[in-house]
N, CA, C, O and CB atoms as a CASP TS submission, in Angstrom:
PFRMAT TS
TARGET T0000
AUTHOR 0000-0000-0000
METHOD Language model
MODEL 1
PARENT N/A
ATOM      1  N   MET     1       0.831  -1.181   0.000  1.00  0.00           N
ATOM      2  CA  MET     1       0.000   0.000   0.000  1.00  0.00           C
ATOM      3  C   MET     1       0.880   1.252   0.000  1.00  0.00           C
ATOM      4  O   MET     1       0.550   2.253  -0.635  1.00  0.00           O
ATOM      5  CB  MET     1      -0.948  -0.006   1.212  1.00  0.00           C
ATOM      6  N   ARG     2       1.977   1.183   0.703  1.00  0.00           N
ATOM      7  CA  ARG     2       2.883   2.327   0.768  1.00  0.00           C
ATOM      8  C   ARG     2       3.414   2.671  -0.622  1.00  0.00           C
ATOM      9  O   ARG     2       3.487   3.844  -0.987  1.00  0.00           O
ATOM     10  CB  ARG     2       4.050   2.038   1.729  1.00  0.00           C
ATOM     11  N   ASP     3       3.790   1.636  -1.410  1.00  0.00           N
ATOM     12  CA  ASP     3       4.290   1.869  -2.761  1.00  0.00           C
ATOM     13  C   ASP     3       3.211   2.450  -3.663  1.00  0.00           C
ATOM     14  O   ASP     3       3.495   3.322  -4.484  1.00  0.00           O
ATOM     15  CB  ASP     3       4.822   0.574  -3.357  1.00  0.00           C
ATOM     16  N   GLU     4       1.983   1.980  -3.520  1.00  0.00           N
ATOM     17  CA  GLU     4       0.875   2.472  -4.336  1.00  0.00           C
ATOM     18  C   GLU     4       0.589   3.944  -4.020  1.00  0.00           C
ATOM     19  O   GLU     4       0.399   4.743  -4.936  1.00  0.00           O
ATOM     20  CB  GLU     4      -0.389   1.615  -4.102  1.00  0.00           C
ATOM     21  N   ILE     5       0.557   4.303  -2.752  1.00  0.00           N
ATOM     22  CA  ILE     5       0.335   5.699  -2.365  1.00  0.00           C
ATOM     23  C   ILE     5       1.453   6.579  -2.904  1.00  0.00           C
ATOM     24  O   ILE     5       1.193   7.673  -3.404  1.00  0.00           O
ATOM     25  CB  ILE     5       0.240   5.834  -0.829  1.00  0.00           C
ATOM     26  N   GLN     6       2.695   6.114  -2.807  1.00  0.00           N
ATOM     27  CA  GLN     6       3.828   6.893  -3.313  1.00  0.00           C
ATOM     28  C   GLN     6       3.720   7.083  -4.822  1.00  0.00           C
ATOM     29  O   GLN     6       4.018   8.168  -5.323  1.00  0.00           O
ATOM     30  CB  GLN     6       5.159   6.203  -2.960  1.00  0.00           C
ATOM     31  N   ALA     7       3.301   6.053  -5.557  1.00  0.00           N
ATOM     32  CA  ALA     7       3.136   6.164  -7.008  1.00  0.00           C
ATOM     33  C   ALA     7       2.037   7.169  -7.351  1.00  0.00           C
ATOM     34  O   ALA     7       2.192   7.961  -8.280  1.00  0.00           O
ATOM     35  CB  ALA     7       2.810   4.787  -7.620  1.00  0.00           C
ATOM     36  N   LEU     8       0.935   7.142  -6.613  1.00  0.00           N
ATOM     37  CA  LEU     8      -0.148   8.095  -6.860  1.00  0.00           C
ATOM     38  C   LEU     8       0.299   9.527  -6.597  1.00  0.00           C
ATOM     39  O   LEU     8      -0.065  10.439  -7.339  1.00  0.00           O
ATOM     40  CB  LEU     8      -1.358   7.760  -5.990  1.00  0.00           C
ATOM     41  N   ARG     9       1.079   9.726  -5.552  1.00  0.00           N
ATOM     42  CA  ARG     9       1.582  11.074  -5.240  1.00  0.00           C
ATOM     43  C   ARG     9       2.578  11.547  -6.294  1.00  0.00           C
ATOM     44  O   ARG     9       2.502  12.692  -6.740  1.00  0.00           O
ATOM     45  CB  ARG     9       2.243  11.095  -3.850  1.00  0.00           C
ATOM     46  N   SER    10       3.501  10.692  -6.694  1.00  0.00           N
ATOM     47  CA  SER    10       4.532  11.102  -7.655  1.00  0.00           C
ATOM     48  C   SER    10       3.951  11.366  -9.041  1.00  0.00           C
ATOM     49  O   SER    10       4.514  12.149  -9.805  1.00  0.00           O
ATOM     50  CB  SER    10       5.615  10.035  -7.749  1.00  0.00           C
ATOM     51  N   ASN    11       2.820  10.715  -9.380  1.00  0.00           N
ATOM     52  CA  ASN    11       2.172  10.949 -10.672  1.00  0.00           C
ATOM     53  C   ASN    11       1.151  12.081 -10.625  1.00  0.00           C
ATOM     54  O   ASN    11       0.476  12.353 -11.618  1.00  0.00           O
ATOM     55  CB  ASN    11       1.498   9.683 -11.143  1.00  0.00           C
ATOM     56  N   HIS    12       1.037  12.742  -9.472  1.00  0.00           N
ATOM     57  CA  HIS    12       0.079  13.842  -9.282  1.00  0.00           C
ATOM     58  C   HIS    12      -1.323  13.418  -9.701  1.00  0.00           C
ATOM     59  O   HIS    12      -1.993  14.114 -10.463  1.00  0.00           O
ATOM     60  CB  HIS    12       0.515  15.086 -10.084  1.00  0.00           C
ATOM     61  N   THR    13      -1.755  12.268  -9.194  1.00  0.00           N
ATOM     62  CA  THR    13      -3.057  11.710  -9.533  1.00  0.00           C
ATOM     63  C   THR    13      -4.194  12.550  -8.965  1.00  0.00           C
ATOM     64  O   THR    13      -5.268  12.617  -9.564  1.00  0.00           O
ATOM     65  CB  THR    13      -3.162  10.283  -9.024  1.00  0.00           C
ATOM     66  N   TRP    14      -3.980  13.184  -7.834  1.00  0.00           N
ATOM     67  CA  TRP    14      -4.998  14.028  -7.235  1.00  0.00           C
ATOM     68  C   TRP    14      -4.336  15.211  -6.554  1.00  0.00           C
ATOM     69  O   TRP    14      -3.114  15.267  -6.418  1.00  0.00           O
ATOM     70  CB  TRP    14      -5.855  13.232  -6.234  1.00  0.00           C
ATOM     71  N   PHE    15      -5.158  16.146  -6.134  1.00  0.00           N
ATOM     72  CA  PHE    15      -4.658  17.275  -5.354  1.00  0.00           C
ATOM     73  C   PHE    15      -5.694  17.591  -4.281  1.00  0.00           C
ATOM     74  O   PHE    15      -6.891  17.376  -4.470  1.00  0.00           O
ATOM     75  CB  PHE    15      -4.377  18.527  -6.264  1.00  0.00           C
ATOM     76  N   LEU    16      -5.221  18.096  -3.173  1.00  0.00           N
ATOM     77  CA  LEU    16      -6.097  18.411  -2.048  1.00  0.00           C
ATOM     78  C   LEU    16      -6.728  19.782  -2.254  1.00  0.00           C
ATOM     79  O   LEU    16      -6.076  20.718  -2.718  1.00  0.00           O
ATOM     80  CB  LEU    16      -5.317  18.367  -0.713  1.00  0.00           C
ATOM     81  N   VAL    17      -7.981  19.884  -1.908  1.00  0.00           N
ATOM     82  CA  VAL    17      -8.704  21.152  -1.983  1.00  0.00           C
ATOM     83  C   VAL    17      -9.366  21.393  -0.635  1.00  0.00           C
ATOM     84  O   VAL    17      -9.594  20.445   0.117  1.00  0.00           O
ATOM     85  CB  VAL    17      -9.763  21.146  -3.142  1.00  0.00           C
ATOM     86  N   PRO    18      -9.678  22.645  -0.318  1.00  0.00           N
ATOM     87  CA  PRO    18     -10.372  22.915   0.946  1.00  0.00           C
ATOM     88  C   PRO    18     -11.740  22.240   0.957  1.00  0.00           C
ATOM     89  O   PRO    18     -12.406  22.145  -0.074  1.00  0.00           O
ATOM     90  CB  PRO    18     -10.525  24.437   1.171  1.00  0.00           C
ATOM     91  N   PHE    19     -12.143  21.780   2.121  1.00  0.00           N
ATOM     92  CA  PHE    19     -13.437  21.111   2.259  1.00  0.00           C
ATOM     93  C   PHE    19     -14.520  22.137   2.592  1.00  0.00           C
ATOM     94  O   PHE    19     -14.337  23.000   3.450  1.00  0.00           O
ATOM     95  CB  PHE    19     -13.373  20.012   3.352  1.00  0.00           C
ATOM     96  N   TYR    20     -15.640  22.022   1.903  1.00  0.00           N
ATOM     97  CA  TYR    20     -16.816  22.843   2.181  1.00  0.00           C
ATOM     98  C   TYR    20     -17.987  21.911   2.474  1.00  0.00           C
ATOM     99  O   TYR    20     -18.081  20.846   1.863  1.00  0.00           O
ATOM    100  CB  TYR    20     -17.142  23.801   0.983  1.00  0.00           C
ATOM    101  N   PRO    21     -18.876  22.279   3.385  1.00  0.00           N
ATOM    102  CA  PRO    21     -20.001  21.401   3.732  1.00  0.00           C
ATOM    103  C   PRO    21     -20.882  21.015   2.544  1.00  0.00           C
ATOM    104  O   PRO    21     -21.548  19.980   2.590  1.00  0.00           O
ATOM    105  CB  PRO    21     -20.850  22.069   4.769  1.00  0.00           C
ATOM    106  N   SER    22     -20.900  21.813   1.496  1.00  0.00           N
ATOM    107  CA  SER    22     -21.729  21.498   0.333  1.00  0.00           C
ATOM    108  C   SER    22     -21.105  20.424  -0.561  1.00  0.00           C
ATOM    109  O   SER    22     -21.749  19.957  -1.500  1.00  0.00           O
ATOM    110  CB  SER    22     -21.973  22.755  -0.477  1.00  0.00           C
ATOM    111  N   MET    23     -19.869  20.032  -0.282  1.00  0.00           N
ATOM    112  CA  MET    23     -19.181  19.043  -1.118  1.00  0.00           C
ATOM    113  C   MET    23     -19.657  17.628  -0.816  1.00  0.00           C
ATOM    114  O   MET    23     -20.000  17.304   0.321  1.00  0.00           O
ATOM    115  CB  MET    23     -17.671  19.136  -0.915  1.00  0.00           C
ATOM    116  N   ASN    24     -19.673  16.796  -1.844  1.00  0.00           N
ATOM    117  CA  ASN    24     -19.974  15.381  -1.701  1.00  0.00           C
ATOM    118  C   ASN    24     -18.635  14.638  -1.648  1.00  0.00           C
ATOM    119  O   ASN    24     -17.924  14.574  -2.651  1.00  0.00           O
ATOM    120  CB  ASN    24     -20.887  14.857  -2.884  1.00  0.00           C
ATOM    121  N   VAL    25     -18.294  14.087  -0.504  1.00  0.00           N
ATOM    122  CA  VAL    25     -17.019  13.403  -0.331  1.00  0.00           C
ATOM    123  C   VAL    25     -17.146  11.974  -0.854  1.00  0.00           C
ATOM    124  O   VAL    25     -18.069  11.249  -0.482  1.00  0.00           O
ATOM    125  CB  VAL    25     -16.580  13.410   1.161  1.00  0.00           C
ATOM    126  N   ILE    26     -16.220  11.578  -1.711  1.00  0.00           N
ATOM    127  CA  ILE    26     -16.216  10.248  -2.318  1.00  0.00           C
ATOM    128  C   ILE    26     -15.289   9.357  -1.504  1.00  0.00           C
ATOM    129  O   ILE    26     -14.130   9.704  -1.278  1.00  0.00           O
ATOM    130  CB  ILE    26     -15.769  10.304  -3.819  1.00  0.00           C
ATOM    131  N   GLY    27     -15.787   8.228  -1.071  1.00  0.00           N
ATOM    132  CA  GLY    27     -14.965   7.281  -0.321  1.00  0.00           C
ATOM    133  C   GLY    27     -14.062   6.469  -1.235  1.00  0.00           C
ATOM    134  O   GLY    27     -14.179   6.541  -2.459  1.00  0.00           O
ATOM    135  N   SER    28     -13.188   5.717  -0.656  1.00  0.00           N
ATOM    136  CA  SER    28     -12.299   4.845  -1.426  1.00  0.00           C
ATOM    137  C   SER    28     -12.086   3.553  -0.647  1.00  0.00           C
ATOM    138  O   SER    28     -12.416   3.459   0.535  1.00  0.00           O
ATOM    139  CB  SER    28     -10.933   5.547  -1.725  1.00  0.00           C
ATOM    140  N   GLN    29     -11.530   2.567  -1.332  1.00  0.00           N
ATOM    141  CA  GLN    29     -11.226   1.309  -0.658  1.00  0.00           C
ATOM    142  C   GLN    29     -10.033   0.657  -1.342  1.00  0.00           C
ATOM    143  O   GLN    29      -9.750   0.919  -2.511  1.00  0.00           O
ATOM    144  CB  GLN    29     -12.456   0.359  -0.666  1.00  0.00           C
ATOM    145  N   TRP    30      -9.347  -0.185  -0.607  1.00  0.00           N
ATOM    146  CA  TRP    30      -8.209  -0.929  -1.141  1.00  0.00           C
ATOM    147  C   TRP    30      -8.699  -2.256  -1.709  1.00  0.00           C
ATOM    148  O   TRP    30      -9.522  -2.942  -1.102  1.00  0.00           O
ATOM    149  CB  TRP    30      -7.132  -1.165  -0.045  1.00  0.00           C
ATOM    150  N   VAL    31      -8.180  -2.605  -2.884  1.00  0.00           N
ATOM    151  CA  VAL    31      -8.493  -3.885  -3.518  1.00  0.00           C
ATOM    152  C   VAL    31      -7.194  -4.685  -3.563  1.00  0.00           C
ATOM    153  O   VAL    31      -6.189  -4.213  -4.095  1.00  0.00           O
ATOM    154  CB  VAL    31      -9.111  -3.692  -4.967  1.00  0.00           C
ATOM    155  N   TYR    32      -7.214  -5.890  -3.009  1.00  0.00           N
ATOM    156  CA  TYR    32      -6.034  -6.744  -2.944  1.00  0.00           C
ATOM    157  C   TYR    32      -6.182  -7.938  -3.875  1.00  0.00           C
ATOM    158  O   TYR    32      -7.265  -8.512  -3.990  1.00  0.00           O
ATOM    159  CB  TYR    32      -5.791  -7.218  -1.509  1.00  0.00           C
ATOM    160  N   LYS    33      -5.095  -8.309  -4.535  1.00  0.00           N
ATOM    161  CA  LYS    33      -5.090  -9.503  -5.376  1.00  0.00           C
ATOM    162  C   LYS    33      -3.778 -10.234  -5.162  1.00  0.00           C
ATOM    163  O   LYS    33      -2.741  -9.625  -4.900  1.00  0.00           O
ATOM    164  CB  LYS    33      -5.290  -9.142  -6.881  1.00  0.00           C
ATOM    165  N   ILE    34      -3.846 -11.543  -5.278  1.00  0.00           N
ATOM    166  CA  ILE    34      -2.641 -12.374  -5.202  1.00  0.00           C
ATOM    167  C   ILE    34      -2.438 -12.996  -6.577  1.00  0.00           C
ATOM    168  O   ILE    34      -3.280 -13.758  -7.052  1.00  0.00           O
ATOM    169  CB  ILE    34      -2.760 -13.486  -4.076  1.00  0.00           C
ATOM    170  N   LYS    35      -1.319 -12.669  -7.212  1.00  0.00           N
ATOM    171  CA  LYS    35      -0.980 -13.266  -8.499  1.00  0.00           C
ATOM    172  C   LYS    35      -0.220 -14.560  -8.233  1.00  0.00           C
ATOM    173  O   LYS    35       0.729 -14.585  -7.450  1.00  0.00           O
ATOM    174  CB  LYS    35      -0.134 -12.283  -9.382  1.00  0.00           C
ATOM    175  N   ARG    36      -0.645 -15.628  -8.889  1.00  0.00           N
ATOM    176  CA  ARG    36      -0.036 -16.938  -8.675  1.00  0.00           C
ATOM    177  C   ARG    36       0.589 -17.464  -9.953  1.00  0.00           C
ATOM    178  O   ARG    36       0.180 -17.114 -11.059  1.00  0.00           O
ATOM    179  CB  ARG    36      -1.069 -17.930  -8.154  1.00  0.00           C
ATOM    180  N   ARG    37       1.595 -18.318  -9.773  1.00  0.00           N
ATOM    181  CA  ARG    37       2.204 -19.006 -10.905  1.00  0.00           C
ATOM    182  C   ARG    37       1.346 -20.208 -11.279  1.00  0.00           C
ATOM    183  O   ARG    37       0.367 -20.516 -10.600  1.00  0.00           O
ATOM    184  CB  ARG    37       3.656 -19.445 -10.576  1.00  0.00           C
ATOM    185  N   VAL    38       1.715 -20.880 -12.353  1.00  0.00           N
ATOM    186  CA  VAL    38       0.960 -22.041 -12.822  1.00  0.00           C
ATOM    187  C   VAL    38       0.927 -23.135 -11.763  1.00  0.00           C
ATOM    188  O   VAL    38      -0.079 -23.832 -11.629  1.00  0.00           O
ATOM    189  CB  VAL    38       1.565 -22.584 -14.121  1.00  0.00           C
ATOM    190  N   ASP    39       2.010 -23.296 -11.009  1.00  0.00           N
ATOM    191  CA  ASP    39       2.064 -24.345  -9.985  1.00  0.00           C
ATOM    192  C   ASP    39       1.318 -23.977  -8.697  1.00  0.00           C
ATOM    193  O   ASP    39       1.251 -24.783  -7.769  1.00  0.00           O
ATOM    194  CB  ASP    39       3.505 -24.655  -9.655  1.00  0.00           C
ATOM    195  N   GLY    40       0.757 -22.758  -8.638  1.00  0.00           N
ATOM    196  CA  GLY    40      -0.016 -22.349  -7.474  1.00  0.00           C
ATOM    197  C   GLY    40       0.760 -21.534  -6.459  1.00  0.00           C
ATOM    198  O   GLY    40       0.170 -21.005  -5.517  1.00  0.00           O
ATOM    199  N   SER    41       2.069 -21.419  -6.628  1.00  0.00           N
ATOM    200  CA  SER    41       2.849 -20.617  -5.690  1.00  0.00           C
ATOM    201  C   SER    41       2.598 -19.129  -5.947  1.00  0.00           C
ATOM    202  O   SER    41       2.199 -18.736  -7.043  1.00  0.00           O
ATOM    203  CB  SER    41       4.361 -20.945  -5.811  1.00  0.00           C
ATOM    204  N   ILE    42       2.835 -18.328  -4.939  1.00  0.00           N
ATOM    205  CA  ILE    42       2.569 -16.890  -5.023  1.00  0.00           C
ATOM    206  C   ILE    42       3.667 -16.214  -5.827  1.00  0.00           C
ATOM    207  O   ILE    42       4.853 -16.350  -5.524  1.00  0.00           O
ATOM    208  CB  ILE    42       2.466 -16.262  -3.611  1.00  0.00           C
ATOM    209  N   LYS    43       3.255 -15.481  -6.857  1.00  0.00           N
ATOM    210  CA  LYS    43       4.196 -14.729  -7.692  1.00  0.00           C
ATOM    211  C   LYS    43       4.408 -13.338  -7.110  1.00  0.00           C
ATOM    212  O   LYS    43       5.546 -12.895  -6.954  1.00  0.00           O
ATOM    213  CB  LYS    43       3.684 -14.632  -9.150  1.00  0.00           C
ATOM    214  N   ARG    44       3.304 -12.641  -6.786  1.00  0.00           N
ATOM    215  CA  ARG    44       3.395 -11.319  -6.173  1.00  0.00           C
ATOM    216  C   ARG    44       2.035 -10.918  -5.613  1.00  0.00           C
ATOM    217  O   ARG    44       1.006 -11.510  -5.939  1.00  0.00           O
ATOM    218  CB  ARG    44       3.895 -10.269  -7.197  1.00  0.00           C
ATOM    219  N   TYR    45       2.058  -9.913  -4.777  1.00  0.00           N
ATOM    220  CA  TYR    45       0.845  -9.337  -4.217  1.00  0.00           C
ATOM    221  C   TYR    45       0.584  -8.013  -4.936  1.00  0.00           C
ATOM    222  O   TYR    45       1.513  -7.243  -5.184  1.00  0.00           O
ATOM    223  CB  TYR    45       0.970  -9.133  -2.661  1.00  0.00           C
ATOM    224  N   LYS    46      -0.669  -7.753  -5.266  1.00  0.00           N
ATOM    225  CA  LYS    46      -1.034  -6.500  -5.919  1.00  0.00           C
ATOM    226  C   LYS    46      -2.052  -5.775  -5.054  1.00  0.00           C
ATOM    227  O   LYS    46      -2.879  -6.400  -4.390  1.00  0.00           O
ATOM    228  CB  LYS    46      -1.599  -6.751  -7.346  1.00  0.00           C
ATOM    229  N   VAL    47      -1.982  -4.456  -5.071  1.00  0.00           N
ATOM    230  CA  VAL    47      -2.923  -3.644  -4.312  1.00  0.00           C
ATOM    231  C   VAL    47      -3.267  -2.420  -5.159  1.00  0.00           C
ATOM    232  O   VAL    47      -2.427  -1.895  -5.889  1.00  0.00           O
ATOM    233  CB  VAL    47      -2.330  -3.227  -2.913  1.00  0.00           C
ATOM    234  N   CYS    48      -4.516  -1.980  -5.047  1.00  0.00           N
ATOM    235  CA  CYS    48      -4.963  -0.830  -5.815  1.00  0.00           C
ATOM    236  C   CYS    48      -5.958  -0.040  -4.975  1.00  0.00           C
ATOM    237  O   CYS    48      -6.837  -0.617  -4.334  1.00  0.00           O
ATOM    238  CB  CYS    48      -5.596  -1.269  -7.168  1.00  0.00           C
ATOM    239  N   LEU    49      -5.818   1.263  -4.981  1.00  0.00           N
ATOM    240  CA  LEU    49      -6.765   2.138  -4.285  1.00  0.00           C
ATOM    241  C   LEU    49      -7.802   2.589  -5.308  1.00  0.00           C
ATOM    242  O   LEU    49      -7.447   3.201  -6.315  1.00  0.00           O
ATOM    243  CB  LEU    49      -6.040   3.375  -3.617  1.00  0.00           C
ATOM    244  N   VAL    50      -9.071   2.296  -5.064  1.00  0.00           N
ATOM    245  CA  VAL    50     -10.132   2.648  -6.004  1.00  0.00           C
ATOM    246  C   VAL    50     -11.147   3.561  -5.326  1.00  0.00           C
ATOM    247  O   VAL    50     -11.447   3.409  -4.141  1.00  0.00           O
ATOM    248  CB  VAL    50     -10.824   1.379  -6.549  1.00  0.00           C
ATOM    249  N   ALA    51     -11.663   4.501  -6.090  1.00  0.00           N
ATOM    250  CA  ALA    51     -12.703   5.407  -5.596  1.00  0.00           C
ATOM    251  C   ALA    51     -14.049   4.712  -5.697  1.00  0.00           C
ATOM    252  O   ALA    51     -14.299   3.948  -6.629  1.00  0.00           O
ATOM    253  CB  ALA    51     -12.713   6.745  -6.392  1.00  0.00           C
ATOM    254  N   ARG    52     -14.887   4.978  -4.759  1.00  0.00           N
ATOM    255  CA  ARG    52     -16.236   4.407  -4.763  1.00  0.00           C
ATOM    256  C   ARG    52     -17.147   5.387  -5.504  1.00  0.00           C
ATOM    257  O   ARG    52     -17.982   6.069  -4.909  1.00  0.00           O
ATOM    258  CB  ARG    52     -16.759   4.133  -3.291  1.00  0.00           C
ATOM    259  N   GLY    53     -16.955   5.432  -6.819  1.00  0.00           N
ATOM    260  CA  GLY    53     -17.599   6.426  -7.659  1.00  0.00           C
ATOM    261  C   GLY    53     -19.096   6.276  -7.822  1.00  0.00           C
ATOM    262  O   GLY    53     -19.745   7.176  -8.354  1.00  0.00           O
ATOM    263  N   PHE    54     -19.663   5.166  -7.382  1.00  0.00           N
ATOM    264  CA  PHE    54     -21.114   4.986  -7.537  1.00  0.00           C
ATOM    265  C   PHE    54     -21.910   5.991  -6.707  1.00  0.00           C
ATOM    266  O   PHE    54     -23.125   6.097  -6.876  1.00  0.00           O
ATOM    267  CB  PHE    54     -21.512   3.566  -7.141  1.00  0.00           C
ATOM    268  N   THR    55     -21.252   6.728  -5.818  1.00  0.00           N
ATOM    269  CA  THR    55     -21.953   7.732  -5.021  1.00  0.00           C
ATOM    270  C   THR    55     -21.998   9.085  -5.723  1.00  0.00           C
ATOM    271  O   THR    55     -22.626  10.019  -5.225  1.00  0.00           O
ATOM    272  CB  THR    55     -21.288   7.878  -3.662  1.00  0.00           C
ATOM    273  N   GLN    56     -21.339   9.199  -6.871  1.00  0.00           N
ATOM    274  CA  GLN    56     -21.297  10.458  -7.592  1.00  0.00           C
ATOM    275  C   GLN    56     -22.521  10.651  -8.477  1.00  0.00           C
ATOM    276  O   GLN    56     -23.160   9.689  -8.901  1.00  0.00           O
ATOM    277  CB  GLN    56     -20.043  10.532  -8.427  1.00  0.00           C
ATOM    278  N   GLN    57     -22.831  11.914  -8.743  1.00  0.00           N
ATOM    279  CA  GLN    57     -23.914  12.262  -9.655  1.00  0.00           C
ATOM    280  C   GLN    57     -23.340  13.146 -10.759  1.00  0.00           C
ATOM    281  O   GLN    57     -22.661  14.135 -10.481  1.00  0.00           O
ATOM    282  CB  GLN    57     -25.086  12.982  -8.902  1.00  0.00           C
ATOM    283  N   GLU    58     -23.615  12.786 -12.005  1.00  0.00           N
ATOM    284  CA  GLU    58     -23.086  13.536 -13.142  1.00  0.00           C
ATOM    285  C   GLU    58     -23.567  14.985 -13.091  1.00  0.00           C
ATOM    286  O   GLU    58     -24.703  15.261 -12.702  1.00  0.00           O
ATOM    287  CB  GLU    58     -23.510  12.875 -14.473  1.00  0.00           C
ATOM    288  N   VAL    59     -22.704  15.891 -13.481  1.00  0.00           N
ATOM    289  CA  VAL    59     -22.888  17.338 -13.508  1.00  0.00           C
ATOM    290  C   VAL    59     -22.810  17.951 -12.104  1.00  0.00           C
ATOM    291  O   VAL    59     -22.338  19.079 -11.966  1.00  0.00           O
ATOM    292  CB  VAL    59     -24.227  17.679 -14.151  1.00  0.00           C
ATOM    293  N   ILE    60     -23.254  17.252 -11.074  1.00  0.00           N
ATOM    294  CA  ILE    60     -23.131  17.767  -9.703  1.00  0.00           C
ATOM    295  C   ILE    60     -21.718  17.528  -9.180  1.00  0.00           C
ATOM    296  O   ILE    60     -21.089  18.450  -8.660  1.00  0.00           O
ATOM    297  CB  ILE    60     -24.174  17.097  -8.765  1.00  0.00           C
ATOM    298  N   ASP    61     -21.210  16.295  -9.313  1.00  0.00           N
ATOM    299  CA  ASP    61     -19.903  15.931  -8.776  1.00  0.00           C
ATOM    300  C   ASP    61     -18.801  15.898  -9.832  1.00  0.00           C
ATOM    301  O   ASP    61     -17.623  16.023  -9.495  1.00  0.00           O
ATOM    302  CB  ASP    61     -19.991  14.594  -8.108  1.00  0.00           C
ATOM    303  N   TYR    62     -19.160  15.734 -11.089  1.00  0.00           N
ATOM    304  CA  TYR    62     -18.150  15.664 -12.146  1.00  0.00           C
ATOM    305  C   TYR    62     -18.766  16.048 -13.483  1.00  0.00           C
ATOM    306  O   TYR    62     -19.984  16.014 -13.659  1.00  0.00           O
ATOM    307  CB  TYR    62     -17.535  14.252 -12.225  1.00  0.00           C
ATOM    308  N   PHE    63     -17.899  16.414 -14.418  1.00  0.00           N
ATOM    309  CA  PHE    63     -18.342  16.780 -15.759  1.00  0.00           C
ATOM    310  C   PHE    63     -17.833  15.802 -16.811  1.00  0.00           C
ATOM    311  O   PHE    63     -18.481  15.614 -17.841  1.00  0.00           O
ATOM    312  CB  PHE    63     -17.880  18.185 -16.096  1.00  0.00           C
ATOM    313  N   LYS    64     -16.694  15.183 -16.571  1.00  0.00           N
ATOM    314  CA  LYS    64     -16.170  14.182 -17.495  1.00  0.00           C
ATOM    315  C   LYS    64     -15.462  13.106 -16.680  1.00  0.00           C
ATOM    316  O   LYS    64     -15.070  13.340 -15.537  1.00  0.00           O
ATOM    317  CB  LYS    64     -15.201  14.825 -18.546  1.00  0.00           C
ATOM    318  N   THR    65     -15.303  11.937 -17.271  1.00  0.00           N
ATOM    319  CA  THR    65     -14.668  10.825 -16.565  1.00  0.00           C
ATOM    320  C   THR    65     -13.278  10.604 -17.105  1.00  0.00           C
ATOM    321  O   THR    65     -12.981  10.933 -18.253  1.00  0.00           O
ATOM    322  CB  THR    65     -15.499   9.543 -16.691  1.00  0.00           C
ATOM    323  N   PHE    66     -12.427  10.041 -16.263  1.00  0.00           N
ATOM    324  CA  PHE    66     -11.059   9.714 -16.632  1.00  0.00           C
ATOM    325  C   PHE    66     -10.710   8.408 -15.959  1.00  0.00           C
ATOM    326  O   PHE    66     -10.832   8.284 -14.741  1.00  0.00           O
ATOM    327  CB  PHE    66     -10.063  10.845 -16.231  1.00  0.00           C
ATOM    328  N   SER    67     -10.282   7.445 -16.726  1.00  0.00           N
ATOM    329  CA  SER    67      -9.934   6.139 -16.179  1.00  0.00           C
ATOM    330  C   SER    67      -8.532   5.773 -16.638  1.00  0.00           C
ATOM    331  O   SER    67      -8.359   5.277 -17.752  1.00  0.00           O
ATOM    332  CB  SER    67     -10.961   5.054 -16.614  1.00  0.00           C
ATOM    333  N   PRO    68      -7.520   6.008 -15.797  1.00  0.00           N
ATOM    334  CA  PRO    68      -6.155   5.688 -16.204  1.00  0.00           C
ATOM    335  C   PRO    68      -5.942   4.180 -16.270  1.00  0.00           C
ATOM    336  O   PRO    68      -6.415   3.430 -15.415  1.00  0.00           O
ATOM    337  CB  PRO    68      -5.149   6.319 -15.240  1.00  0.00           C
ATOM    338  N   VAL    69      -5.233   3.761 -17.285  1.00  0.00           N
ATOM    339  CA  VAL    69      -4.893   2.346 -17.450  1.00  0.00           C
ATOM    340  C   VAL    69      -3.387   2.239 -17.521  1.00  0.00           C
ATOM    341  O   VAL    69      -2.741   2.924 -18.314  1.00  0.00           O
ATOM    342  CB  VAL    69      -5.562   1.731 -18.725  1.00  0.00           C
ATOM    343  N   ILE    70      -2.832   1.377 -16.692  1.00  0.00           N
ATOM    344  CA  ILE    70      -1.385   1.203 -16.622  1.00  0.00           C
ATOM    345  C   ILE    70      -1.033  -0.212 -17.017  1.00  0.00           C
ATOM    346  O   ILE    70      -1.647  -1.166 -16.539  1.00  0.00           O
ATOM    347  CB  ILE    70      -0.850   1.521 -15.211  1.00  0.00           C
ATOM    348  N   LYS    71      -0.046  -0.356 -17.889  1.00  0.00           N
ATOM    349  CA  LYS    71       0.427  -1.674 -18.265  1.00  0.00           C
ATOM    350  C   LYS    71       1.754  -1.957 -17.602  1.00  0.00           C
ATOM    351  O   LYS    71       2.325  -3.031 -17.796  1.00  0.00           O
ATOM    352  CB  LYS    71       0.549  -1.796 -19.779  1.00  0.00           C
TER
END
């Protein structure tokens, strides 16, 4: 998780803004996956921080969507 947070910060994925009571705060959650080899042994652990965007309303909370894809 520490590496993922550092990558998000170094890529300037978001920026902090002052909070106002009229704002709709979007929650987030960590998603964990275990990548395995063909023999079943663990190859690596993966973690991703995802926004819980289903709480957003178009035009009120956002005007366009952006979904970064990393290979």
